[in-house]
C-alpha positions, 0 to 999 in steps of 0.5 A, spaced: 778 668 310 775 672 305 777 671 298 779 677 293 774 677 287 778 674 281 779 679 276 779 676 269 786 676 265 786 680 259 787 676 252 794 677 250 795 683 246 797 678 240 790 676 239 787 683 239 793 684 233 791 678 230 784 681 230 786 687 227 790 684 222 784 680 219 780 686 219 785 690 215 786 683 210 779 683 209 778 690 207 785 690 203 782 684 199 775 687 198 778 693 195 782 689 191 776 685 188 773 692 187 779 695 183 778 688 179 771 690 177 773 697 176 778 695 171 773 690 168 769 696 167 774 700 163 776 694 159 768 693 157 768 700 155 774 700 151 772 694 147 765 697 146 769 703 143 773 699 139 767 695 136 763 702 135 769 704 131 770 698 127 762 698 125 764 705 123 771 705 119 774 698 119 772 693 114 766 690 119 763 696 116 761 692 110 757 687 114 752 693 115 749 693 108 742 696 109 739 691 104 742 685 107 741 687 114 733 688 113 732 682 109 736 678 115 731 682 120 725 681 116 726 673 115 728 673 123 722 676 125 717 672 120 721 665 122 721 666 130 716 672 131 716 679 133 719 678 140 725 675 136 726 680 132 726 685 138 731 680 142 736 681 136 735 688 136 737 688 143 743 684 142 746 688 136 745 695 140 748 692 146 754 690 142 755 697 139 752 697 132 749 704 131 742 705 134 740 710 128 742 704 123 738 699 127 732 703 127 732 705 120 733 697 119 727 696 123 723 701 120 724 699 113 723 691 115 717 691 118 714 698 116 713 705 120 709 703 126 711 696 126 718 698 126 717 703 131 714 697 136 720 693 134 726 698 135 723 702 141 723 695 146 729 693 143 733 699 144 730 699 152 732 691 152 739 693 150 739 699 155 737 694 160 743 689 159 748 695 158 746 698 165 746 691 168 753 690 166 755 697 168 752 696 175 755 690 176 762 691 175 762 699 177 757 702 181 760 699 188 767 700 186 766 707 183 762 709 190 768 706 194 774 708 190 773 714 186 774 721 189 769 725 192 768 730 186 766 724 181 762 721 187 759 728 187 758 729 180 755 722 180 750 723 185 747 730 182 747 726 175 742 721 179 738 727 182 737 729 174 738 722 171 731 723 167 733 729 164 741 727 163 739 721 159 734 725 155 739 730 153 744 724 151 739 721 147 737 727 143 745 728 142 748 722 141 755 724 144 757 717 145 756 710 143 749 707 146 752 701 150 757 706 153 752 711 155 748 705 159 754 702 162 756 709 165 749 710 167 749 703 171 756 705 174 753 712 177 747 714 181 742 714 175 736 709 176 734 704 171 727 707 171 730 714 169 735 710 164 729 707 160 724 713 160 729 718 158 731 713 152 724 712 150 723 720 150 730 721 147 730 717 141 722 718 139 723 724 135 729 721 131 725 715 130 718 719 128 723 723 123 725 716 120 718 714 120 716 719 115 722 721 111 725 713 110 724 713 103 728 720 102 733 717 107 734 711 104 734 714 097 740 719 100 744 714 102 744 710 096 745 716 091 746 723 095 742 728 093 741 736 095 736 735 100 739 729 103 745 733 104 742 739 107 738 734 112 745 732 113 748 738 115 742 740 119 743 734 123 750 736 124 749 743 126 743 740 131 748 735 134 753 740 135 749 745 138 746 740 143 753 737 144 755 744 146 749 745 151 750 738 154 757 740 155 755 746 159 750 743 163 754 737 165 760 742 167 755 746 171 753 739 175 760 738 176 761 745 179 
């Protein structure tokens, strides 16, 4: 007597439902984690904005006395070496102390060429620190949770990352570490950020190297020449900001 072939019994439907629920729960937990990281990025940017504003307009501004900071950085370098001065520069710029001020401090403290050798590597290290924080907190979250338009702009910026960073460094429309964090959360590569930073900050640094005495004198006792330099700088920043805004708008379209 032939036996009929055994047909396996399908697993109960509840097992399939349980598996689906587990996947859904895992996806939901992953999204929640990404949202928390995105919120963390927003909080970090808000704190840096608050710090930048405090250095400019609050009583904290008195802490950025040029002679005091020059003496501190010079002493730091003499006690622990130039690499320590670079590290101090990087830490300061990563906490939203103005890059232009810090560069001027380095040039006054160590002289034009040695100051350049401290300021540029220090700025690049500070850029990498902020970029890493932005990438850790925001890159995956932006890619998965942001809308299609934001991701498209991010991808286009990534394709032209070097040019975008050069323009933003030439025209500092936002505090230094915030630009770095946003770059880290976008498609801009670290290589483009560092190279763009080096290219973009070199002209202003060289300008300070040659006119450091005039700049210091104008800061302590404003003169007609110093006022003219200030007006010219403001006009250049305004023109550059307008050009940058138009370029970014074209990338969004």
